[in-house]
C-alpha positions in Angstrom: 21.3 -43.0 9.0 25.0 -43.3 9.7 24.1 -45.9 12.0 21.7 -48.1 9.7 24.5 -47.6 7.1 27.0 -49.2 9.9 24.5 -51.8 10.1 24.7 -53.3 6.7 28.7 -52.6 6.5 29.0 -54.9 8.9 26.4 -57.6 8.1 28.1 -57.7 4.7 31.5 -58.1 6.1 30.5 -60.9 8.7 28.5 -62.5 5.4 31.7 -62.0 3.4 33.9 -63.6 6.2 31.3 -66.6 7.0 30.1 -67.3 3.3 32.4 -66.0 1.3 35.8 -67.8 1.8 36.6 -66.1 5.0 37.4 -62.7 3.5 36.3 -59.0 4.2 34.5 -56.7 1.7 33.4 -53.8 3.7 37.3 -53.6 6.4 40.0 -53.5 4.0 42.1 -53.2 6.9 41.4 -56.7 8.0 41.2 -58.0 4.5 44.7 -56.4 3.9 46.0 -58.3 7.1 44.1 -61.8 5.4 45.6 -60.8 1.7 49.3 -60.8 3.7 49.0 -63.8 5.7 47.3 -66.1 2.1 50.4 -64.7 0.5 52.6 -65.9 3.3 51.3 -69.1 3.7 50.8 -70.1 -0.2 47.3 -70.7 0.0 46.9 -68.9 -3.3 42.7 -69.1 -3.8 42.8 -67.3 -0.5 45.1 -64.2 -1.5 42.7 -64.3 -5.1 39.6 -63.5 -3.2 41.2 -60.9 -1.1 42.6 -59.2 -4.1 39.8 -59.2 -6.2 37.9 -58.0 -3.0 40.2 -55.1 -2.7 39.8 -54.3 -6.2 36.1 -53.9 -5.9 36.1 -51.7 -3.1 38.7 -49.5 -4.8 36.6 -49.2 -7.6 33.2 -48.6 -5.7 35.4 -46.2 -4.0 36.1 -44.4 -7.3 32.7 -44.6 -8.6 31.4 -43.2 -5.3 33.5 -40.1 -4.9 32.5 -39.5 -9.2 28.7 -39.8 -7.6 29.0 -37.8 -4.6 31.3 -34.9 -5.7 29.3 -34.0 -8.6 26.6 -32.2 -6.5 27.1 -29.5 -4.1 26.7 -29.7 -0.4 24.4 -27.5 0.8 22.8 -29.7 3.5 24.1 -32.3 6.5 23.1 -35.0 3.8 23.4 -34.2 0.2 21.2 -35.4 -2.7 24.4 -36.7 -4.4 24.7 -38.7 -1.2 21.4 -40.6 -1.6 22.1 -41.1 -5.3 25.4 -43.0 -4.3 23.4 -44.9 -1.5 20.9 -45.9 -4.3 23.5 -47.1 -6.4 25.2 -48.9 -3.0 21.3 -50.6 -2.7 20.7 -51.7 -6.6 24.6 -53.5 -6.0 23.3 -54.9 -3.0 20.1 -56.0 -4.7 22.3 -58.1 -7.1 23.9 -59.4 -4.9 21.4 -60.8 -2.6 19.5 -62.4 -5.8 23.1 -64.0 -7.0 23.4 -65.6 -3.2 20.0 -67.0 -3.7 19.9 -68.4 -6.8 23.8 -69.1 -7.7 25.8 -72.0 -6.3 27.9 -69.5 -4.4 31.0 -71.1 -5.6 33.7 -70.7 -8.8 33.0 -67.4 -10.8 29.7 -67.0 -8.6 31.6 -66.7 -5.4 34.1 -64.3 -7.1 31.1 -62.4 -8.3 29.9 -62.2 -5.3 32.8 -60.5 -3.4 33.6 -58.2 -6.4 29.7 -57.0 -5.6 29.7 -56.4 -1.9 32.9 -54.9 -2.3 31.6 -52.8 -5.0 28.8 -51.4 -2.4 30.8 -51.0 0.4 33.3 -48.7 -1.5 30.4 -46.8 -2.7 29.1 -46.2 1.0 32.6 -45.7 2.2 32.9 -42.3 -0.7 29.4 -41.6 0.8 30.3 -41.4 4.1 33.5 -39.7 3.8 31.6 -36.7 1.8 29.4 -36.1 4.8 32.3 -35.3 7.0 31.3 -36.7 10.1 33.9 -36.1 12.6 35.6 -39.9 13.8 33.0 -42.1 12.3 33.8 -44.3 9.4 30.6 -46.9 9.0 32.6 -49.9 6.9 35.3 -49.9 9.7 35.9 -48.8 13.3 39.5 -48.7 14.4 39.5 -44.9 13.8 36.1 -44.6 15.2 36.9 -46.7 18.4 40.4 -44.2 18.7 38.2 -41.7 18.5 36.3 -42.5 20.9 38.9 -43.1 23.4 40.6 -39.9 22.8 37.5 -37.9 23.5 36.7 -40.0 26.5 40.3 -39.3 27.8 40.2 -35.9 27.3 37.4 -35.1 28.8 38.9 -37.5 32.0 41.6 -34.9 31.9 39.4 -31.8 32.0 37.5 -33.1 35.0 40.8 -33.7 37.0 42.0 -30.0 35.8 39.0 -28.3 36.9 34.8 -29.3 35.8 35.0 -25.2 35.1 37.0 -22.8 33.9 38.3 -19.5 35.6 37.5 -16.2 32.8 40.0 -13.4 33.4 37.6 -11.8 35.8 37.7 -14.5 37.9 34.1 -15.4 37.7 33.6 -19.3 36.6 32.4 -19.8 33.3 32.0 -23.6 31.4 34.5 -24.9 29.5 34.2 -23.6 26.1 33.2 -27.1 24.3 31.5 -26.7 20.5 27.7 -28.1 21.6 27.7 -29.6 17.8 30.5 -32.0 19.2 29.2 -32.6 22.6 26.2 -33.6 21.0 27.1 -35.5 18.4 30.8 -36.8 18.3 31.2 -39.2 21.2 27.4 -40.7 21.5 27.2 -41.3 18.0 31.3 -43.2 18.4 30.0 -45.2 20.9 26.3 -46.1 18.9 28.4 -46.9 15.8 30.8 -49.6 17.4 27.6 -50.8 19.2 25.8 -51.3 16.4 29.1 -52.6 14.3 29.1 -55.8 16.9 25.3 -56.3 17.0 25.2 -56.2 13.3 27.8 -58.9 13.2 26.1 -61.0 16.1 22.9 -61.2 14.2 24.2 -62.2 10.9 26.7 -65.2 12.3 23.1 -65.9 13.9 21.1 -66.1 10.4 23.7 -67.8 8.8 24.5 -70.3 10.9 21.2 -71.3 10.4 20.9 -70.7 6.4 18.2 -68.3 7.0 17.1 -66.4 4.0 17.1 -62.8 6.1 20.7 -62.8 6.3 21.5 -61.3 2.9 18.1 -59.1 3.1 19.6 -57.3 6.6 22.0 -55.2 4.7 19.9 -54.5 1.7 17.1 -53.3 4.1 19.3 -51.1 5.7 20.0 -49.6 2.7 16.8 -49.1 1.2 15.3 -48.1 4.1 17.9 -44.5 4.4 17.2 -44.0 0.6 13.9 -43.8 1.3 14.6 -41.9 4.8 16.9 -39.1 2.4 14.8 -39.3 0.0 11.6 -37.9 2.1 14.2 -35.3 3.8 15.0 -33.9 0.3 11.1 -33.4 -0.2 10.5 -31.8 3.0 13.1 -29.5 2.2 
């Protein structure tokens, strides 16, 4: 479900950058850079778009935090996170509707930026609540750093000794938590791959003016909600 949400975030960023006036609505690091560049070059409208995206993301993150903090975290995927992702899906549904019905100019453009940034802010708060080590679905700088650090650490351990020696002189496997081994590095690598593939597909669809371009993140979020509801029902 984390990987599917990564797909949604990357698709939204590609859509917003290519179709909403070169602005990021999921990756606020890149959006902050675009804001600074626009102000430095005296591009008022470009700066306004970046500021609207930033404000929408902040509002969405606050709303998402309120939703997820209301419920107890008794499982790996709490019900409150599903509620937040559901709200994100509703907002992405409005975004898709506005994208296909509006002219994507003037007030409609700013509405689209606000809706997509709002949805991504909610998703960021939901993922943060899951506390998955080294994973953020709306940007990959931290994920890439964690992946490289884990790989470098693994290489260092391999060079020193593939097995640790205990006080009795017998060999023992290095004590690495099983959950960390199974979910950490592989999940981080998959997040990077999914992020690139989603952007690639979104750019391909948008270049051909396909109606599927905005359905991609919406369907991804809907699948997460349906899967989470089935999981809750089973639990």
